[in-house]
ROKOLDREN-200911 format. One record per residue (C-alpha): residue number from 1; residue in one letter; x, y, z. Coordinates in nm, 4 decimals, always signed. Example, Ala and Ser with C-alpha at 12.3 -4.5 7.8 and 13.67 -1.06 7.14 Angstrom:
SITE	k	r	u	v	w
SITE	1	a	+1.2300	-0.4500	+0.7800 .
SITE	2	s	+1.3670	-0.1060	+0.7140 .
This chain:
SITE	k	r	u	v	w
SITE	1	x	-2.4829	-21.5503	-5.4091 .
SITE	2	x	-2.4830	-21.3324	-5.0984 .
SITE	3	x	-2.4941	-21.4775	-4.7485 .
SITE	4	x	-2.8104	-21.5009	-4.5487 .
SITE	5	x	-2.8523	-21.2395	-4.2725 .
SITE	6	x	-3.1121	-21.1035	-4.0334 .
SITE	7	x	-3.2299	-20.7589	-4.1241 .
SITE	8	x	-3.3981	-20.4915	-3.9089 .
SITE	9	x	-3.5991	-20.3705	-4.2173 .
SITE	10	x	-3.9693	-20.3982	-4.1543 .
SITE	11	x	-4.2989	-20.2584	-4.2797 .
SITE	12	x	-4.6652	-20.2752	-4.3069 .
SITE	13	x	-4.9245	-20.2951	-4.5724 .
SITE	14	x	-5.1350	-19.9972	-4.6835 .
SITE	15	x	-5.4070	-19.9294	-4.9343 .
SITE	16	x	-5.2764	-20.1060	-5.2588 .
SITE	17	x	-4.9241	-20.0881	-5.1417 .
SITE	18	x	-4.6531	-20.1462	-4.8895 .
SITE	19	x	-4.4401	-19.9328	-4.6518 .
SITE	20	x	-4.0929	-20.0370	-4.5788 .
SITE	21	x	-3.8686	-19.8862	-4.2956 .
SITE	22	x	-3.4904	-19.9116	-4.3375 .
SITE	23	x	-3.2062	-19.7825	-4.1250 .
SITE	24	x	-3.2183	-19.4430	-4.2968 .
SITE	25	x	-3.5273	-19.3997	-4.4950 .
SITE	26	x	-3.9013	-19.4911	-4.4944 .
SITE	27	x	-4.0540	-19.5664	-4.8467 .
SITE	28	x	-4.4210	-19.6317	-4.9323 .
SITE	29	x	-4.4985	-19.7808	-5.2710 .
SITE	30	x	-4.8597	-19.7707	-5.4044 .
SITE	31	x	-5.0084	-19.8986	-5.7243 .
SITE	32	x	-5.2464	-19.6312	-5.8439 .
SITE	33	x	-5.5781	-19.7215	-6.0156 .
SITE	34	x	-5.4170	-19.6671	-6.3605 .
SITE	35	x	-5.1449	-19.9308	-6.2850 .
SITE	36	x	-4.8600	-19.6900	-6.2177 .
SITE	37	x	-4.6411	-19.7580	-5.9064 .
SITE	38	x	-4.5652	-19.4318	-5.7025 .
SITE	39	x	-4.3196	-19.3957	-5.4357 .
SITE	40	x	-4.2992	-19.1799	-5.1342 .
SITE	41	x	-3.9557	-19.1697	-4.9561 .
SITE	42	x	-3.8567	-18.9798	-4.6564 .
SITE	43	x	-3.5774	-18.9972	-4.3941 .
SITE	44	x	-3.6368	-19.1857	-4.0775 .
SITE	45	x	-3.7308	-18.9559	-3.7827 .
SITE	46	x	-3.7157	-19.1921	-3.4858 .
SITE	47	x	-3.8269	-19.1016	-3.1251 .
SITE	48	x	-3.5825	-19.3781	-3.0072 .
SITE	49	x	-3.2882	-19.2235	-3.1831 .
SITE	50	x	-3.3712	-18.8618	-3.0969 .
SITE	51	x	-3.4034	-18.9568	-2.7223 .
SITE	52	x	-3.0976	-19.1905	-2.7411 .
SITE	53	x	-3.3060	-19.4804	-2.6109 .
SITE	54	x	-3.1680	-19.7501	-2.8398 .
SITE	55	x	-2.9678	-19.9288	-2.5787 .
SITE	56	x	-3.2226	-19.9076	-2.3018 .
SITE	57	x	-3.4297	-20.2359	-2.2931 .
SITE	58	x	-3.8046	-20.2143	-2.2451 .
SITE	59	x	-3.8039	-19.8413	-2.2689 .
SITE	60	x	-3.6911	-19.8456	-2.6330 .
SITE	61	x	-3.9696	-20.0848	-2.6984 .
SITE	62	x	-4.2433	-19.8499	-2.5639 .
SITE	63	x	-4.1228	-19.5628	-2.7880 .
SITE	64	x	-4.0568	-19.7914	-3.0839 .
SITE	65	x	-4.4222	-19.9019	-3.0613 .
SITE	66	x	-4.5509	-19.5536	-3.0830 .
SITE	67	x	-4.2916	-19.4755	-3.3673 .
SITE	68	x	-4.4234	-19.7772	-3.5616 .
SITE	69	x	-4.7874	-19.6654	-3.5351 .
SITE	70	x	-4.7103	-19.3169	-3.6426 .
SITE	71	x	-4.5202	-19.4379	-3.9445 .
SITE	72	x	-4.7968	-19.6809	-4.0334 .
SITE	73	x	-5.0709	-19.4264	-4.0078 .
SITE	74	x	-4.8733	-19.1675	-4.2072 .
SITE	75	x	-4.8157	-19.4165	-4.4756 .
SITE	76	x	-5.1810	-19.5377	-4.4805 .
SITE	77	x	-5.3005	-19.1665	-4.5175 .
SITE	78	x	-5.0616	-19.1072	-4.7981 .
SITE	79	x	-5.1780	-19.4240	-4.9852 .
SITE	80	x	-5.5431	-19.3320	-4.9381 .
SITE	81	x	-5.4923	-19.0082	-5.1347 .
SITE	82	x	-5.4765	-19.1937	-5.4624 .
SITE	83	x	-5.8154	-19.3534	-5.4209 .
SITE	84	x	-6.1454	-19.1565	-5.4403 .
SITE	85	x	-6.3927	-19.2210	-5.1687 .
SITE	86	x	-6.7518	-19.1828	-5.2864 .
SITE	87	x	-6.9200	-18.8915	-5.1157 .
SITE	88	x	-6.5951	-18.7232	-5.0167 .
SITE	89	x	-6.5164	-18.5268	-5.3182 .
SITE	90	x	-6.6147	-18.1790	-5.1817 .
SITE	91	x	-6.4303	-18.0269	-4.8939 .
SITE	92	x	-6.6471	-17.9520	-4.5876 .
SITE	93	x	-6.6530	-17.6228	-4.3992 .
SITE	94	x	-6.4814	-17.7945	-4.1035 .
SITE	95	x	-6.2064	-17.9315	-4.3218 .
SITE	96	x	-6.1492	-17.5813	-4.4749 .
SITE	97	x	-6.1381	-17.4267	-4.1176 .
SITE	98	x	-5.8842	-17.6802	-4.0120 .
SITE	99	x	-5.6598	-17.6169	-4.3137 .
SITE	100	x	-5.6910	-17.2265	-4.2546 .
SITE	101	x	-5.6173	-17.2669	-3.8903 .
SITE	102	x	-5.3293	-17.5219	-3.8993 .
SITE	103	x	-5.1939	-17.5042	-4.2418 .
SITE	104	x	-4.9329	-17.7745	-4.3230 .
SITE	105	x	-4.9346	-17.9066	-3.9722 .
SITE	106	x	-5.2926	-18.0333	-4.0169 .
SITE	107	x	-5.1705	-18.3764	-4.1436 .
SITE	108	x	-4.9424	-18.4300	-3.8447 .
SITE	109	x	-5.2337	-18.3415	-3.6154 .
SITE	110	x	-5.4655	-18.5854	-3.7879 .
SITE	111	x	-5.1957	-18.8678	-3.7637 .
SITE	112	x	-5.1220	-18.8153	-3.3921 .
SITE	113	x	-5.5025	-18.7802	-3.3244 .
SITE	114	x	-5.5631	-19.1087	-3.5216 .
SITE	115	x	-5.3002	-19.2898	-3.3268 .
SITE	116	x	-5.4429	-19.1670	-3.0007 .
SITE	117	x	-5.8017	-19.2736	-3.0932 .
SITE	118	x	-5.6723	-19.6126	-3.2096 .
SITE	119	x	-5.4996	-19.6768	-2.8811 .
SITE	120	x	-5.7951	-19.5713	-2.6802 .
SITE	121	x	-6.0224	-19.8029	-2.8739 .
SITE	122	x	-5.7810	-20.0832	-2.8637 .
SITE	123	x	-5.7295	-20.0544	-2.4861 .
SITE	124	x	-6.0994	-20.0332	-2.4319 .
SITE	125	x	-6.1898	-20.3351	-2.6503 .
SITE	126	x	-5.8977	-20.5680	-2.5587 .
SITE	127	x	-5.8179	-20.4750	-2.2006 .
SITE	128	x	-6.0930	-20.2867	-2.0232 .
SITE	129	x	-6.3868	-20.4900	-2.1637 .
SITE	130	x	-6.2324	-20.8282	-2.0849 .
SITE	131	x	-6.1571	-20.6999	-1.7343 .
SITE	132	x	-6.5084	-20.5799	-1.6778 .
SITE	133	x	-6.6680	-20.9073	-1.8007 .
SITE	134	x	-6.4354	-21.1352	-1.6096 .
SITE	135	x	-6.4916	-20.9228	-1.2892 .
SITE	136	x	-6.8423	-21.0510	-1.2721 .
SITE	137	x	-6.7145	-21.3913	-1.1780 .
SITE	138	x	-6.4457	-21.2757	-0.9342 .
SITE	139	x	-6.6567	-21.3453	-0.6233 .
SITE	140	x	-6.6772	-21.7125	-0.7254 .
SITE	141	x	-6.3080	-21.7626	-0.7856 .
SITE	142	x	-6.0490	-21.7022	-0.5135 .
SITE	143	x	-5.7359	-21.7171	-0.7339 .
SITE	144	x	-5.5677	-21.4074	-0.8964 .
SITE	145	x	-5.3851	-21.6463	-1.1390 .
SITE	146	x	-5.6950	-21.8245	-1.2531 .
SITE	147	x	-5.8916	-21.5031	-1.2949 .
SITE	148	x	-5.6132	-21.3475	-1.4946 .
SITE	149	x	-5.5959	-21.6566	-1.7215 .
SITE	150	x	-5.9741	-21.6437	-1.7841 .
SITE	151	x	-5.9416	-21.2755	-1.8561 .
SITE	152	x	-5.6536	-21.3392	-2.0874 .
SITE	153	x	-5.8346	-21.6198	-2.2763 .
SITE	154	x	-6.1447	-21.3789	-2.3178 .
SITE	155	x	-5.9064	-21.1087	-2.4430 .
SITE	156	x	-5.7503	-21.3449	-2.7107 .
SITE	157	x	-6.1004	-21.4585	-2.8138 .
SITE	158	x	-6.2192	-21.0955	-2.8662 .
SITE	159	x	-5.8944	-21.0231	-3.0620 .
SITE	160	x	-5.9274	-21.3379	-3.2766 .
SITE	161	x	-6.2920	-21.2653	-3.3380 .
SITE	162	x	-6.2075	-20.9140	-3.4430 .
SITE	163	x	-5.9374	-21.0349	-3.6808 .
SITE	164	x	-6.1621	-21.3003	-3.8402 .
SITE	165	x	-6.4400	-21.0476	-3.8755 .
SITE	166	x	-6.2311	-20.7813	-4.0582 .
SITE	167	x	-6.0570	-21.0494	-4.2584 .
SITE	168	x	-6.3907	-21.1074	-4.4475 .
SITE	169	x	-6.3981	-20.7506	-4.5890 .
SITE	170	x	-6.2855	-20.7332	-4.9534 .
SITE	171	x	-6.0662	-20.4279	-4.9031 .
SITE	172	x	-5.8892	-20.5877	-4.6055 .
SITE	173	x	-5.8313	-20.9073	-4.8085 .
SITE	174	x	-5.6329	-20.6908	-5.0529 .
SITE	175	x	-5.4386	-20.5292	-4.7567 .
SITE	176	x	-5.3628	-20.8866	-4.6226 .
SITE	177	x	-5.2239	-20.9819	-4.9651 .
SITE	178	x	-4.9775	-20.6818	-4.9555 .
SITE	179	x	-4.9045	-20.7923	-4.5961 .
SITE	180	x	-4.8017	-21.1214	-4.7507 .
SITE	181	x	-4.5972	-20.9454	-5.0198 .
SITE	182	x	-4.4135	-20.7466	-4.7609 .
SITE	183	x	-4.3035	-21.0557	-4.5676 .
SITE	184	x	-4.2062	-21.2466	-4.8829 .
SITE	185	x	-3.9860	-20.9481	-4.9982 .
SITE	186	x	-3.8073	-20.9148	-4.6713 .
SITE	187	x	-3.7359	-21.2921	-4.6601 .
SITE	188	x	-3.6094	-21.2745	-5.0125 .
SITE	189	x	-3.3633	-21.0062	-4.9149 .
SITE	190	x	-3.2716	-21.1904	-4.5886 .
SITE	191	x	-3.1962	-21.5021	-4.7925 .
SITE	192	x	-2.9447	-21.3069	-5.0020 .
SITE	193	x	-3.1362	-21.3541	-5.3211 .
SITE	194	x	-3.1956	-21.0936	-5.5936 .
SITE	195	x	-3.5025	-20.8922	-5.5368 .
SITE	196	x	-3.7226	-21.0274	-5.8174 .
SITE	197	x	-4.0794	-21.1326	-5.8284 .
SITE	198	x	-3.9671	-21.4885	-5.9109 .
SITE	199	x	-3.7472	-21.5195	-5.6052 .
SITE	200	x	-3.9924	-21.3414	-5.3718 .
SITE	201	x	-4.2859	-21.5560	-5.4862 .
SITE	202	x	-4.1169	-21.8775	-5.3365 .
SITE	203	x	-4.0670	-21.7197	-4.9949 .
SITE	204	x	-4.2890	-21.7716	-4.6796 .
SITE	205	x	-4.5616	-21.5174	-4.6183 .
SITE	206	x	-4.5044	-21.5766	-4.2377 .
SITE	207	x	-4.2445	-21.3721	-4.0577 .
SITE	208	x	-4.1431	-21.4001	-3.6874 .
SITE	209	x	-4.0946	-21.0181	-3.6596 .
SITE	210	x	-4.4567	-20.9417	-3.7903 .
SITE	211	x	-4.6707	-20.6964	-3.5821 .
SITE	212	x	-4.9309	-20.9739	-3.5550 .
SITE	213	x	-4.6775	-21.1672	-3.3594 .
SITE	214	x	-4.6026	-20.8684	-3.1484 .
SITE	215	x	-4.9707	-20.8496	-3.0569 .
SITE	216	x	-4.9814	-21.2073	-2.9507 .
SITE	217	x	-4.6798	-21.1608	-2.7290 .
SITE	218	x	-4.8660	-20.8685	-2.5674 .
SITE	219	x	-5.1552	-21.0896	-2.4968 .
SITE	220	x	-4.9386	-21.3576	-2.3442 .
SITE	221	x	-4.7068	-21.1229	-2.1390 .
SITE	222	x	-5.0126	-20.9394	-2.0079 .
SITE	223	x	-5.1444	-21.2549	-1.8523 .
SITE	224	x	-4.8095	-21.3137	-1.6806 .
SITE	225	x	-4.7817	-20.9659	-1.5350 .
SITE	226	x	-5.1424	-20.9072	-1.4505 .
SITE	227	x	-5.1596	-21.2331	-1.2485 .
SITE	228	x	-4.9773	-21.0482	-0.9687 .
SITE	229	x	-5.2581	-20.8012	-0.9364 .
SITE	230	x	-5.5382	-20.8441	-0.6935 .
SITE	231	x	-5.9063	-20.8720	-0.8129 .
SITE	232	x	-6.0418	-20.7194	-0.4842 .
SITE	233	x	-6.1011	-20.3616	-0.6214 .
SITE	234	x	-6.2124	-20.2900	-0.9786 .
SITE	235	x	-6.0502	-19.9407	-1.0000 .
SITE	236	x	-5.7207	-20.0349	-0.8460 .
SITE	237	x	-5.7063	-20.3482	-1.0683 .
SITE	238	x	-5.7897	-20.1458	-1.3837 .
SITE	239	x	-5.5470	-19.8613	-1.2933 .
SITE	240	x	-5.2588	-20.0898	-1.2388 .
SITE	241	x	-5.3204	-20.2805	-1.5623 .
SITE	242	x	-5.3269	-19.9431	-1.7538 .
SITE	243	x	-4.9990	-19.8440	-1.5864 .
SITE	244	x	-4.8389	-20.1750	-1.6834 .
SITE	245	x	-4.9326	-20.1610	-2.0445 .
SITE	246	x	-4.6153	-19.9641	-2.1417 .
SITE	247	x	-4.4158	-20.2441	-1.9648 .
SITE	248	x	-4.6080	-20.5159	-2.1476 .
SITE	249	x	-4.5373	-20.3306	-2.4791 .
SITE	250	x	-4.1694	-20.2926	-2.3893 .
SITE	251	x	-4.1269	-20.6457	-2.2809 .
SITE	252	x	-4.3067	-20.7780	-2.6046 .
SITE	253	x	-4.0764	-20.5619	-2.8108 .
SITE	254	x	-3.7711	-20.7334	-2.6452 .
SITE	255	x	-3.9126	-21.0787	-2.7140 .
SITE	256	x	-3.9895	-21.0134	-3.0791 .
SITE	257	x	-3.6490	-20.8464	-3.1208 .
SITE	258	x	-3.4870	-21.1690	-2.9840 .
SITE	259	x	-3.7107	-21.3909	-3.1920 .
SITE	260	x	-3.6181	-21.1884	-3.5034 .
SITE	261	x	-3.2607	-21.2654	-3.4913 .
SITE	262	x	-3.2613	-21.6314	-3.3401 .
SITE	263	x	-3.3665	-21.9699	-3.4871 .
SITE	264	x	-3.3435	-22.1656	-3.1632 .
SITE	265	x	-3.6076	-22.4249	-3.0694 .
SITE	266	x	-3.7311	-22.2050	-2.7926 .
SITE	267	x	-3.7908	-21.9193	-3.0245 .
SITE	268	x	-3.9750	-22.1449	-3.2728 .
SITE	269	x	-4.2142	-22.2597	-2.9887 .
SITE	270	x	-4.2891	-21.9072	-2.8545 .
SITE	271	x	-4.3302	-21.7704	-3.2086 .
SITE	272	x	-4.5703	-22.0374	-3.3120 .
SITE	273	x	-4.9004	-21.8723	-3.1875 .
SITE	274	x	-4.8037	-21.5516	-3.3688 .
SITE	275	x	-4.7213	-21.7447	-3.6870 .
SITE	276	x	-5.0566	-21.9295	-3.6618 .
SITE	277	x	-5.2436	-21.5945	-3.6523 .
SITE	278	x	-5.0374	-21.4718	-3.9437 .
SITE	279	x	-5.2178	-21.7326	-4.1587 .
SITE	280	x	-5.5225	-21.5080	-4.1166 .
SITE	281	x	-5.3598	-21.1709	-4.1360 .
SITE	282	x	-5.1483	-21.2478	-4.4506 .
SITE	283	x	-5.2673	-21.3938	-4.7858 .
SITE	284	x	-5.0779	-21.5076	-5.0938 .
SITE	285	x	-5.0004	-21.1979	-5.3123 .
SITE	286	x	-5.0115	-21.1889	-5.6799 .
SITE	287	x	-4.7033	-21.0863	-5.8944 .
SITE	288	x	-4.8259	-20.7206	-5.9236 .
SITE	289	x	-4.8392	-20.6933	-5.5532 .
SITE	290	x	-4.4842	-20.8337	-5.5106 .
SITE	291	x	-4.3626	-20.5709	-5.7598 .
SITE	292	x	-4.5000	-20.3076	-5.5335 .
SITE	293	x	-4.3306	-20.4522	-5.2158 .
SITE	294	x	-4.0030	-20.4914	-5.3986 .
SITE	295	x	-4.0133	-20.1207	-5.5160 .
SITE	296	x	-4.0581	-20.0199	-5.1475 .
SITE	297	x	-3.7761	-20.2545	-5.0286 .
SITE	298	x	-3.5226	-20.1308	-5.2946 .
SITE	299	x	-3.5964	-19.7679	-5.1900 .
SITE	300	x	-3.4779	-19.8160	-4.8351 .
SITE	301	x	-3.1673	-20.0308	-4.9030 .
SITE	302	x	-2.8296	-19.8510	-4.8296 .
SITE	303	x	-2.6104	-20.0951	-5.0041 .
SITE	304	x	-2.4411	-20.1923	-4.6698 .
SITE	305	x	-2.5924	-20.4928	-4.5041 .
SITE	306	x	-2.4221	-20.4136	-4.1782 .
SITE	307	x	-2.6324	-20.0988	-4.1467 .
SITE	308	x	-2.9584	-20.2989	-4.1595 .
SITE	309	x	-2.8341	-20.5873	-3.9523 .
SITE	310	x	-3.0678	-20.6961	-3.6834 .
């Protein structure tokens, strides 16, 4: 049996499928309505690699975050092509104009625009809104640290409420099952076991390198950094928070990077909140979903474990 090793391979769940990102390729496997598994495989085109940022701490995390979002949105859009959405069968005049105007580039434009909108909505909901609400009590509390902790707790409450709300949707429940299948498959590979449904089924659906854990680290680190900002002026406070968001993302990346390759007690403790939240964002997959995740994983393996070493 092969030795256990930590891998840098990661992914995300999409509509009826899983995207896996390896050292050289990105593969998205989707089960079509007729039961067939289809695979989209393309070479990795990393912003971090292109700009030679891999060895620069924090900075690499900022660009890796955008890289990850772009890959996930692209995979999600590709998976959605296999499922008919009622009422969207005919092409609108606006869609036709966009295709005539931008041609093959239209998909990339939609992807980058979707990432931009997602970031704006996320920042507004999880950072601007808690800051505004907490600001109403700033005149009663004369402590930056306490105010920032209250803001952070409110931010986490909004985030948890959002996750709990979307987790009740049937389509999202399916996505969360594929999320679990992704984690189980990665664990199976890291344990040095053959990539089979039987082996993957026994693995944990909670993984320390999950994007859910990354978001929890963002919440915690933001509390620490934002506590140094005065609550005297709303606009200065908000502006400095927005400027610090890339730093928060970069630091969160470094923490999860460390957590992904260490099994120390400290790592277990700091990873615990993210693992708790994964109990909501992952669900036990069935065998057919594990098959899809395994297909995606096999497609990105190079045969050399040193290449995908974390």
